[in-house]
GUVEXVEX-801503 format. One record per residue (C-alpha): x, y, z; residue in one letter; residue number from 1. Coordinates in steps of 0.05 Angstrom, whole numbers, plus 32768, in hexadecimal, padded with zeros to 4 digits. Layout:
# GUVEXVEX-801503
NODE     u     v     w  residu  num
NODE     X     Y     Z       A  NUM
...
//
This chain:
# GUVEXVEX-801503
NODE     u     v     w  residu  num
NODE  8DBE  98F3  82E1       M    1
NODE  8D73  98F5  82D6       K    2
NODE  8D7E  9923  8292       K    3
NODE  8DAF  98E8  827D       G    4
NODE  8D80  98B2  8288       F    5
NODE  8D45  98DC  8268       L    6
NODE  8D70  98DC  8228       S    7
NODE  8D7B  988F  822A       I    8
NODE  8D30  9888  8232       I    9
NODE  8D1E  98BB  81FB       L   10
NODE  8D51  989B  81CB       T   11
NODE  8D37  9852  81D7       L   12
NODE  8CEB  986A  81CB       T   13
NODE  8D00  9889  8186       V   14
NODE  8D22  9849  8171       L   15
NODE  8CE7  9820  8182       L   16
NODE  8CB5  9854  8161       V   17
NODE  8CDF  9851  811F       F   18
NODE  8CE7  9802  811D       Q   19
NODE  8CA7  97E5  813F       A   20
NODE  8C6C  9809  8123       V   21
NODE  8C54  97DC  80E6       P   22
NODE  8C2A  97FC  80B6       V   23
NODE  8C04  97BE  808F       F   24
NODE  8BDD  97C5  804F       G   25
NODE  8BE9  97CA  8005       T   26
NODE  8C17  97F5  7FDB       E   27
NODE  8BF6  980F  7F9E       T   28
NODE  8C1C  983B  7F62       G   29
NODE  8C1C  9846  7F18       A   30
NODE  8C53  9830  7EF0       L   31
NODE  8C9A  9832  7F0F       P   32
NODE  8CCD  985D  7EF4       S   33
NODE  8CF8  9844  7EB4       G   34
NODE  8CBD  981F  7E9A       L   35
NODE  8CCF  97F9  7E5C       T   36
NODE  8CA7  97D2  7E26       Y   37
NODE  8CB9  97B4  7DDB       Q   38
NODE  8C81  97D5  7DA9       C   39
NODE  8C62  97A7  7D71       A   40
NODE  8C3D  97C9  7D38       E   41
NODE  8BF0  97C6  7D38       T   42
NODE  8BBB  97C0  7D63       A   43
NODE  8B81  978B  7D83       A   44
NODE  8B5D  9798  7DC4       A   45
NODE  8B5C  9760  7DFD       K   46
NODE  8B25  9764  7E37       D   47
NODE  8B35  975D  7E7E       S   48
NODE  8B16  9713  7E7E       S   49
NODE  8B53  96F9  7E65       G   50
NODE  8B2A  96DD  7E24       S   51
NODE  8B3F  96E5  7DDF       A   52
NODE  8B48  9729  7DC3       P   53
NODE  8B15  9742  7D94       A   54
NODE  8B2D  9752  7D4C       A   55
NODE  8B13  9758  7D07       T   56
NODE  8B12  9714  7CE0       A   57
NODE  8B54  9726  7CB8       E   58
NODE  8B79  9733  7CF5       D   59
NODE  8B66  96F7  7D21       T   60
NODE  8B99  96B6  7D11       P   61
NODE  8B80  9687  7CE0       Q   62
NODE  8B8A  9642  7D09       T   63
NODE  8B77  95FF  7CF6       V   64
NODE  8B84  95D4  7D31       C   65
NODE  8B53  95C5  7D68       T   66
NODE  8B6D  95E6  7DA0       S   67
NODE  8B9C  9624  7D9E       D   68
NODE  8BB2  965C  7DCD       I   69
NODE  8BDD  9694  7DC4       L   70
NODE  8BFC  96B9  7E00       I   71
NODE  8C29  96ED  7E16       D   72
NODE  8C67  96C9  7E41       A   73
NODE  8C6F  9702  7E71       K   74
NODE  8C2C  9719  7E81       S   75
NODE  8C0A  96DB  7E7B       G   76
NODE  8BCA  96F9  7E53       E   77
NODE  8BA4  96D2  7E1E       V   78
NODE  8BAC  96F7  7DD9       L   79
NODE  8B85  96C2  7DAD       Y   80
NODE  8B65  9682  7DCA       A   81
NODE  8B3E  964A  7D9F       K   82
NODE  8B22  9612  7DCC       N   83
NODE  8B5C  9619  7DFF       E   84
NODE  8B32  95F5  7E34       N   85
NODE  8B22  95B7  7E09       A   86
NODE  8B46  957B  7E2E       K   87
NODE  8B77  955A  7E00       L   88
NODE  8BB6  952D  7E01       R   89
NODE  8BF2  9550  7DFF       P   90
NODE  8C22  9518  7DE9       A   91
NODE  8C6C  952B  7DEA       S   92
NODE  8C5B  9576  7E03       M   93
NODE  8C54  9554  7E43       T   94
NODE  8CA6  9553  7E44       K   95
NODE  8CA4  959D  7E57       M   96
NODE  8C92  958F  7EA2       M   97
NODE  8CBF  954F  7EA1       T   98
NODE  8CF4  957D  7E89       C   99
NODE  8CED  95B6  7EB8       L  100
NODE  8CE0  9584  7EF7       L  101
NODE  8D25  9568  7EE2       A  102
NODE  8D47  95AF  7EE1       I  103
NODE  8D29  95C2  7F26       E  104
NODE  8D3C  957E  7F3F       H  105
NODE  8D87  9574  7F2F       Y  106
NODE  8DB4  95B3  7F46       K  107
NODE  8DEB  9593  7F19       D  108
NODE  8DD6  9582  7ECD       L  109
NODE  8E14  955E  7EC3       D  110
NODE  8E05  952E  7EF5       R  111
NODE  8E0B  94E8  7ED6       E  112
NODE  8DCE  94BE  7ED8       V  113
NODE  8DD1  946E  7ECC       T  114
NODE  8D9C  9452  7E9F       V  115
NODE  8D71  9424  7EC0       T  116
NODE  8D42  93EB  7EA5       K  117
NODE  8D04  9413  7EA8       E  118
NODE  8D24  9446  7E6E       A  119
NODE  8D3A  940B  7E3B       V  120
NODE  8D0B  93FD  7E04       G  121
NODE  8CD5  9436  7E08       V  122
NODE  8CB0  9444  7DCD       G  123
NODE  8CAA  947B  7D99       G  124
NODE  8CE6  94AA  7D93       N  125
NODE  8D20  9493  7DBE       G  126
NODE  8D6C  9494  7DC6       M  127
NODE  8D74  944B  7DCE       D  128
NODE  8D88  9450  7E16       L  129
NODE  8DA4  9411  7E32       K  130
NODE  8DA6  93F7  7E78       E  131
NODE  8DE4  9409  7E9D       G  132
NODE  8DF3  9445  7E6E       E  133
NODE  8E0D  9482  7E8C       V  134
NODE  8DF8  94C6  7E6E       L  135
NODE  8DF5  9510  7E8C       T  136
NODE  8DB0  952D  7EA4       V  137
NODE  8DC2  955F  7E74       R  138
NODE  8DCA  9535  7E37       Q  139
NODE  8D8D  9513  7E48       L  140
NODE  8D61  9554  7E4C       L  141
NODE  8D76  9569  7E0B       Y  142
NODE  8D66  9525  7DEC       A  143
NODE  8D22  952C  7E14       L  144
NODE  8D16  9577  7DF2       M  145
NODE  8D36  9573  7DAF       L  146
NODE  8D2C  9529  7D96       H  147
NODE  8CF1  9521  7DC1       S  148
NODE  8D0C  94DF  7DDF       C  149
NODE  8CDB  94B7  7E05       N  150
NODE  8D0F  948D  7E2D       D  151
NODE  8D3B  94C6  7E41       A  152
NODE  8CF5  94E0  7E65       A  153
NODE  8CEC  9498  7E8E       V  154
NODE  8D38  94A1  7E94       C  155
NODE  8D2F  94E5  7EBF       I  156
NODE  8CF0  94D5  7EE2       A  157
NODE  8D0A  9494  7F02       V  158
NODE  8D4F  94B7  7F16       D  159
NODE  8D2E  94EF  7F2E       C  160
NODE  8CEF  94CE  7F56       S  161
NODE  8D03  948A  7F5C       G  162
NODE  8CC6  946E  7F29       S  163
NODE  8C9F  9492  7EF6       V  164
NODE  8C54  948B  7F1F       P  165
NODE  8C83  94B4  7F59       A  166
NODE  8CA1  94E9  7F22       F  167
NODE  8C53  94F0  7F01       C  168
NODE  8C3D  9507  7F4A       D  169
NODE  8C6E  953E  7F45       E  170
NODE  8C59  954F  7F02       M  171
NODE  8C11  955A  7F13       N  172
NODE  8C20  957D  7F58       A  173
NODE  8C4E  95AC  7F2D       R  174
NODE  8C16  95AF  7EFF       A  175
NODE  8BE3  95CD  7F2F       K  176
NODE  8C18  95F9  7F46       E  177
NODE  8C1E  961C  7F0F       I  178
NODE  8BD5  961F  7F07       G  179
NODE  8BCA  95ED  7ED1       A  180
NODE  8B90  95C7  7EF2       D  181
NODE  8B6F  95A4  7EB3       D  182
NODE  8BAE  957F  7EB0       T  183
NODE  8BC3  9537  7EC4       H  184
NODE  8C00  950F  7EAE       F  185
NODE  8C0C  94CA  7EB4       I  186
NODE  8C53  94C0  7E95       N  187
NODE  8C86  94E6  7E8D       P  188
NODE  8C8C  94F0  7E3E       N  189
NODE  8C3E  94EA  7E22       G  190
NODE  8C49  94A9  7DFF       L  191
NODE  8BFC  9490  7E14       T  192
NODE  8BBD  9494  7DF7       E  193
NODE  8B9E  9493  7E39       S  194
NODE  8B64  94C7  7E4A       A  195
NODE  8B81  94CE  7E91       E  196
NODE  8BC2  94ED  7E72       H  197
NODE  8B9D  9534  7E5B       I  198
NODE  8BA3  957E  7E5B       T  199
NODE  8B90  95BB  7E37       T  200
NODE  8BB1  95ED  7E0E       A  201
NODE  8BA2  9625  7E46       S  202
NODE  8BC7  95F9  7E79       D  203
NODE  8BFE  95E6  7E43       M  204
NODE  8C0B  9636  7E3C       A  205
NODE  8C0F  9638  7E84       K  206
NODE  8C40  9606  7E90       I  207
NODE  8C66  9625  7E58       A  208
NODE  8C6F  9664  7E70       R  209
NODE  8C89  9649  7EB0       E  210
NODE  8CBF  9619  7E8E       C  211
NODE  8CD2  9657  7E67       M  212
NODE  8CE2  967E  7EA9       R  213
NODE  8D1B  964E  7EB3       N  214
NODE  8D5B  9664  7E93       R  215
NODE  8D6F  961A  7E84       T  216
NODE  8D2E  9603  7E6B       F  217
NODE  8D32  9635  7E33       R  218
NODE  8D72  9630  7E25       K  219
NODE  8D69  95E2  7E15       I  220
NODE  8D26  95F0  7DEF       V  221
NODE  8D45  9620  7DBC       R  222
NODE  8D83  95F6  7DA9       T  223
NODE  8D7C  95D7  7D62       K  224
NODE  8DB0  95A1  7D6A       K  225
NODE  8DCD  957E  7DA6       Y  226
NODE  8E0A  954E  7D9E       V  227
NODE  8E0B  9512  7DD2       I  228
NODE  8E55  94F7  7DD4       P  229
NODE  8E5E  94AA  7DD6       A  230
NODE  8E4D  9490  7E18       T  231
NODE  8E66  944A  7E3D       N  232
NODE  8E33  9427  7E12       M  233
NODE  8E1B  9450  7DD5       S  234
NODE  8E41  947C  7D9A       P  235
NODE  8E37  94C2  7D91       R  236
NODE  8DF4  94D8  7D8C       R  237
NODE  8DD7  951C  7D69       V  238
NODE  8D94  9530  7D7F       M  239
NODE  8D74  9561  7D52       K  240
NODE  8D34  9592  7D63       T  241
NODE  8CED  957E  7D44       T  242
NODE  8CDC  95C4  7D4D       N  243
NODE  8CD0  95E5  7D07       R  244
NODE  8CD0  962B  7D29       L  245
NODE  8D1E  961F  7D35       L  246
NODE  8D2F  95F4  7CF9       S  247
NODE  8D01  95EB  7CC3       G  248
NODE  8D17  9624  7C88       S  249
NODE  8D01  95EC  7C55       S  250
NODE  8CC0  95D7  7C79       F  251
NODE  8C85  9600  7C57       K  252
NODE  8C44  960E  7C78       V  253
NODE  8C0D  963D  7C60       S  254
NODE  8BFA  9675  7C94       V  255
NODE  8BBA  9699  7C8A       N  256
NODE  8BBD  9685  7C43       G  257
NODE  8C08  968D  7C37       Q  258
NODE  8C3D  965E  7C2D       T  259
NODE  8C7C  966D  7C55       R  260
NODE  8CB1  9647  7C7D       S  261
NODE  8CA6  962D  7CBD       A  262
NODE  8CE7  964C  7CDB       Q  263
NODE  8CD7  9688  7D02       Y  264
NODE  8CFC  96BE  7D17       D  265
NODE  8D07  96C6  7D61       G  266
NODE  8CF2  967D  7D73       A  267
NODE  8D0A  9666  7DB7       E  268
NODE  8CE4  9623  7DBB       G  269
NODE  8CBC  95FA  7DCC       I  270
NODE  8CA6  95B3  7DC3       K  271
NODE  8C83  9589  7D91       T  272
NODE  8C54  9553  7D9E       G  273
NODE  8C31  9515  7D7C       L  274
NODE  8C0C  94DE  7D86       M  275
NODE  8BCE  94BE  7D60       P  276
NODE  8B9F  94D6  7D94       G  277
NODE  8BC0  9519  7DA5       A  278
NODE  8BCE  9522  7D57       K  279
NODE  8C02  955E  7D4A       Y  280
NODE  8C10  9588  7D83       C  281
NODE  8C42  95BE  7D93       F  282
NODE  8C52  95F2  7DC2       C  283
NODE  8C76  962C  7DA4       G  284
NODE  8C9F  9667  7DBF       A  285
NODE  8CBC  96AD  7D9E       A  286
NODE  8CDA  96E8  7DB0       K  287
NODE  8CE2  9729  7D8C       R  288
NODE  8CFC  9767  7DB5       G  289
NODE  8CDB  9769  7DF7       G  290
NODE  8CA4  9740  7DE2       V  291
NODE  8CA4  96FA  7DF8       E  292
NODE  8C67  96C9  7DD8       L  293
NODE  8C53  967F  7DE6       I  294
NODE  8C1B  965E  7DBD       T  295
NODE  8C01  9614  7DC8       V  296
NODE  8BDD  95E8  7D8C       T  297
NODE  8BC0  95A9  7D97       M  298
NODE  8B9C  9572  7D6D       H  299
NODE  8BB7  958A  7D2C       G  300
NODE  8BAE  9558  7CF0       A  301
NODE  8BE7  9564  7CCF       A  302
NODE  8C37  957B  7CDE       D  303
NODE  8C2A  95BA  7CBA       Q  304
NODE  8BEB  95D0  7CDB       D  305
NODE  8C05  95D9  7D26       R  306
NODE  8C40  9604  7D0A       F  307
NODE  8C10  962C  7CDA       A  308
NODE  8BEB  9633  7D16       D  309
NODE  8C21  9649  7D42       T  310
NODE  8C3F  9679  7D0B       I  311
NODE  8BFB  9699  7D03       S  312
NODE  8BF4  96A8  7D51       M  313
NODE  8C38  96C2  7D55       L  314
NODE  8C33  96F6  7D15       D  315
NODE  8BEF  970D  7D38       Y  316
NODE  8C0D  9713  7D80       G  317
NODE  8C4D  9738  7D67       F  318
NODE  8C26  9768  7D3F       A  319
NODE  8BF0  977E  7D6A       N  320
NODE  8C11  977E  7DB0       Y  321
NODE  8C49  978F  7DDB       H  322
NODE  8C5C  977E  7E22       T  323
NODE  8C69  97BA  7E5C       V  324
NODE  8C91  97AF  7E92       T  325
NODE  8C77  97BE  7ED3       L  326
NODE  8CA5  979E  7EFE       Y  327
NODE  8CE2  977A  7EEB       K  328
NODE  8CF3  9734  7EFE       E  329
NODE  8D0F  9733  7F50       G  330
NODE  8D03  9783  7F52       E  331
NODE  8CF0  979B  7F98       Q  332
NODE  8CA5  97AD  7FA7       C  333
NODE  8CA2  97BA  7FE8       G  334
NODE  8CB0  979E  8035       H  335
NODE  8C86  9778  8067       V  336
NODE  8C84  9773  80AF       W  337
NODE  8C95  972E  80C8       V  338
NODE  8C87  9724  8112       K  339
NODE  8CB7  96FD  813C       G  340
NODE  8CF2  96FA  80FE       G  341
NODE  8D36  970C  8108       H  342
NODE  8D2A  973A  80DB       R  343
NODE  8CDE  975C  80E6       T  344
NODE  8CE3  978D  80A1       R  345
NODE  8CEF  976A  8066       V  346
NODE  8CF6  9776  8018       A  347
NODE  8CC7  975A  7FE9       V  348
NODE  8CCE  9749  7FA2       N  349
NODE  8CA9  9743  7F5E       A  350
NODE  8CB8  96F8  7F55       K  351
NODE  8CB4  96F5  7F0E       D  352
NODE  8CA4  973D  7F00       G  353
NODE  8C5F  975D  7EEB       A  354
NODE  8C50  976D  7EA6       F  355
NODE  8C0E  9784  7E82       A  356
NODE  8C01  9774  7E38       T  357
NODE  8BED  97B0  7E08       L  358
NODE  8BD0  97B7  7DC8       T  359
NODE  8C07  97E3  7DA1       A  360
NODE  8BD6  981E  7D9E       S  361
NODE  8BCE  9820  7DEC       E  362
NODE  8BF4  9852  7E15       S  363
NODE  8C24  9832  7E4C       D  364
NODE  8BFD  985B  7E85       D  365
NODE  8BC4  982E  7E7B       L  366
NODE  8BEC  97FA  7EA2       A  367
NODE  8BF4  9802  7EEC       E  368
NODE  8C00  97D8  7F2A       T  369
NODE  8BE7  97CD  7F72       K  370
NODE  8C11  97A7  7FA2       V  371
NODE  8BF2  977F  7FDA       T  372
NODE  8C1A  9762  800F       L  373
NODE  8C04  972F  804A       K  374
NODE  8BF5  9740  8089       K  375
NODE  8C0A  971E  80CD       N  376
NODE  8C46  96F6  80B1       L  377
NODE  8C6C  96D0  80DE       K  378
NODE  8CAE  96B4  80E6       A  379
NODE  8CCC  9687  80CF       P  380
NODE  8CC8  9699  8082       L  381
NODE  8CF4  9684  8045       K  382
NODE  8D0E  96AD  800F       K  383
NODE  8CDD  96A8  7FD7       G  384
NODE  8C9F  969D  8004       D  385
NODE  8C61  96BA  7FE5       T  386
NODE  8C53  96F7  800D       V  387
NODE  8C2C  9724  7FE7       G  388
NODE  8C08  972D  7F97       T  389
NODE  8C11  9767  7F64       I  390
NODE  8BCF  9775  7F42       S  391
NODE  8BD6  9787  7EFC       I  392
NODE  8BA5  97C0  7EDF       Y  393
NODE  8B99  97D9  7E9D       K  394
NODE  8B70  9813  7E8E       D  395
NODE  8B52  9806  7EDA       G  396
NODE  8B40  97BB  7ECB       K  397
NODE  8B65  9783  7EEB       K  398
NODE  8B8A  975A  7EBB       T  399
NODE  8BB8  972B  7EE4       G  400
NODE  8BE1  9721  7F1F       T  401
NODE  8C2D  9712  7F2F       A  402
NODE  8C48  96F8  7F72       P  403
NODE  8C6F  971D  7FA6       V  404
NODE  8CA8  96F3  7FCB       V  405
NODE  8CD8  96FA  800A       L  406
NODE  8D17  9713  7FED       S  407
NODE  8D3F  96E9  802C       E  408
NODE  8D2E  96BB  805D       D  409
NODE  8D14  96D1  80A0       V  410
NODE  8D27  96A2  80DB       T  411
NODE  8D04  96AC  8123       E  412
NODE  8D1F  96E1  814D       G  413
NODE  8D29  96F1  8195       G  414
NODE  8CE6  9704  81C1       P  415
NODE  8CEE  974F  81B3       W  416
NODE  8CDD  973E  8165       T  417
NODE  8C99  9732  817F       Q  418
NODE  8C96  9777  8183       L  419
NODE  8CB4  9782  813E       Y  420
NODE  8CF3  9795  8155       I  421
NODE  8D25  976B  8123       S  422
NODE  8D64  974D  8148       D  423
NODE  8D91  977B  811C       P  424
NODE  8D64  97B4  813B       M  425
NODE  8D6B  979A  8182       F  426
NODE  8DB5  9791  8183       I  427
NODE  8DB9  97DA  8168       L  428
NODE  8D92  97F6  819E       I  429
NODE  8DB9  97CE  81D2       V  430
NODE  8DF5  97EB  81B3       I  431
NODE  8DDA  982E  81BA       V  432
NODE  8DC5  982B  8202       L  433
NODE  8E05  980D  820E       A  434
NODE  8E26  9845  81F0       L  435
NODE  8DFA  9879  8213       L  436
NODE  8E02  9858  8254       I  437
NODE  8E4C  9856  8249       I  438
NODE  8E51  989A  822D       L  439
NODE  8E22  98B3  826D       R  440
NODE  8E51  988B  82A3       L  441
NODE  8E8E  98AB  8279       T  442
NODE  8E6E  98F1  8289       V  443
NODE  8E58  98E6  82CF       I  444
NODE  8EA3  98D4  82D7       K  445
NODE  8EBE  9914  82B6       R  446
NODE  8E8D  993D  82E2       R  447
NODE  8EA4  991B  8321       R  448
NODE  8EEC  9922  8314       R  449
NODE  8EE1  9966  8302       R  450
NODE  8EBA  9974  8341       R  451
NODE  8EF7  9956  8363       A  452
NODE  8F23  997E  8344       E  453
NODE  8F03  99B8  8351       L  454
NODE  8EFA  99A7  839A       A  455
NODE  8F45  9999  83A3       E  456
NODE  8F56  99D9  837C       K  457
NODE  8F26  99FB  83B2       R  458
NODE  8F4C  99DD  83E9       R  459
NODE  8F90  99EC  83D4       K  460
NODE  8F76  9A34  83C2       D  461
NODE  8F5F  9A34  840B       R  462
NODE  8F9E  9A17  8428       E  463
NODE  8FC3  9A4A  83F9       K  464
NODE  8F9C  9A83  8416       K  465
NODE  8F9D  9A6A  8458       A  466
NODE  8FE9  9A6A  8456       M  467
NODE  8FED  9AB0  843B       E  468
NODE  8FC9  9ACB  846A       I  469
NODE  8FF0  9AA5  84A0       A  470
NODE  902D  9AC3  8481       L  471
NODE  900E  9B06  8480       Q  472
NODE  8FFB  9B05  84C5       R  473
NODE  9043  9AEC  84E0       R  474
NODE  9069  9B25  84B9       K  475
NODE  9034  9B56  84D9       E  476
NODE  904A  9B3D  851F       R  477
NODE  9093  9B3C  850D       E  478
NODE  9084  9B83  84FA       R  479
NODE  9065  9B93  8536       R  480
NODE  9099  9B78  8564       D  481
NODE  90CB  9BA1  853B       E  482
NODE  90A5  9BDD  8548       R  483
NODE  90A2  9BCE  8597       D  484
NODE  90EB  9BBA  85A1       W  485
NODE  9104  9BE7  85DC       P  486
NODE  914A  9BF6  85BB       F  487
//
């Protein structure tokens, strides 16, 4: 009996040790196996501070707009910049944030929206919306991003948030989340000359990078033409993109002294902008193989300038850099311990992946990562909560970071979870203990039955032996009596 209970205690101890001893800290490592990248052709260096890379005069993009920036869309590293922190008006590039918020707000883009009076008669580019007209969110978004319809922006803002000011509050909050700290919006379309509606090329690049992570946004901005069928109050509309990179085969620009078409191989979007104060602006994106680049040009003197600067920067980026994939989007990169959670050890993922930008001459093994996970996490937590950071290093120097998030919701568990014993593990322990007890009781019962059977057998054997002895004695008496008979 003592041996049985000892085995139960030992089993429970082993389970507790394996489950309940969390080891906090960091996880480090070089590139995971299966690392992939897409290579470009020539080399130019970039220092770890995030500033524009050093390059010879003939290699550096020849830009004419007041403010320009080129970044790697995956890693976020700045590959070229000029006056990127100058505070300027974004004009219709504002609509990128409007589009992103609408996509995040509506679960169904085919939801119908009824136009209110606020969206009627808005100046600048528009789709001549009428009060009471019914369109879908999807139709409004394509009109917003392709034809840059200002009235569509107002219609979306009012339907999403109840008013334009309320929607702008959400725009500004989202900008801060992205890290666009020098950005402030006062309307959803950029139709203003106010100095309060302000941003920088650097901030616009961050916003564009966040937008392009959204597959729906990406699909919209790379569309050349979209047809809106007749509505209850208007005939059929055809929305055509203002992005010359997508549809500018006959539009000529001078790039680095050479005249060429503005249409660009691999163009993915994004948005033009034009106001008297803002002048010609453009946020562009292009992808070739595994390399994705984002550009922003602001305050250009002419339409050609913004596209010429964009093409010059894109050519420079594709010719000089490649992107190394350190973690894919959503790839598991470790586990965290959660005190009081129904699960106490939970997998974590690289939210958007982790990437490094290298010059064409740099070896992939220059890039490595270090995963740092938060300590003392307590339930409840939600899937997608940030619980750590991937630090990205190039040749030993830190070049960027990427967020690490929870892979699942963690609700509060039972009191045992305070000892980092999860609910499933506790249930397993209870089941194991119950099985051990049942097994022990079964063994004890069998032993008792066996002992009883043996005792019964011994009793029967004794009775049988006693009967045999009695019989033998009786026969002996009978034989003795026969010998003593006188006749």
